[in-house]
N, C-alpha and C positions, 0 to 999 in steps of 0.2 A: 338541799344538802342533808337534812335530817332524814328524809325519806330514803336516800341512798345509803346512809349509815344503817338505818333500820333493816334494809333489804340484805345487806351483806353480813349481818350478825346471824350466827347459827342458832338453831333451837327454837323452842316454843316461846310464846310471849313472855312468860314469867322469867325464863332464862335470859332473854334479851334485855329485860328491865334490870335484872341483877347485874349483867355485864355492863350496862350503861351506868349504873350506880357505882360500880367499882372503878370504871374509867374516870368518872367525875371526881371520885375521892382521890384517885392518884393525881389527877391534874391539880386539884386544890392543894394537896400536900406538897407537890413540886413547886407550886407558886409560892406558898408560905415559906418553904425551906430555902429556896435558892433565888427565885426571881425577885420577890419583894425586898429581901435584904440587899441584893445587888443594886436594885433600882434606888433604894434609899441612900446607899453610899455614893452612887454615881450621879444621881440627878439633883441632889440638894445643892442650893447655891452656897458658896463659900463666903462667910463673913459679909453678908450683904447688909447694908444700912440704908435707911431712908432719911433724908434731910441732912442737915449738917451744919 
């Protein structure tokens, strides 16, 4: 998969590396901004207790 991504990116090696860094940064920002907060609100158990 990574080889296919590497082949479709345009330009010389330094440009491909720069594009991959930008793509990785965008993915990380999107995860932190939208996916992780949504998952924290959605997937947390509500008022769970152990024992009783």
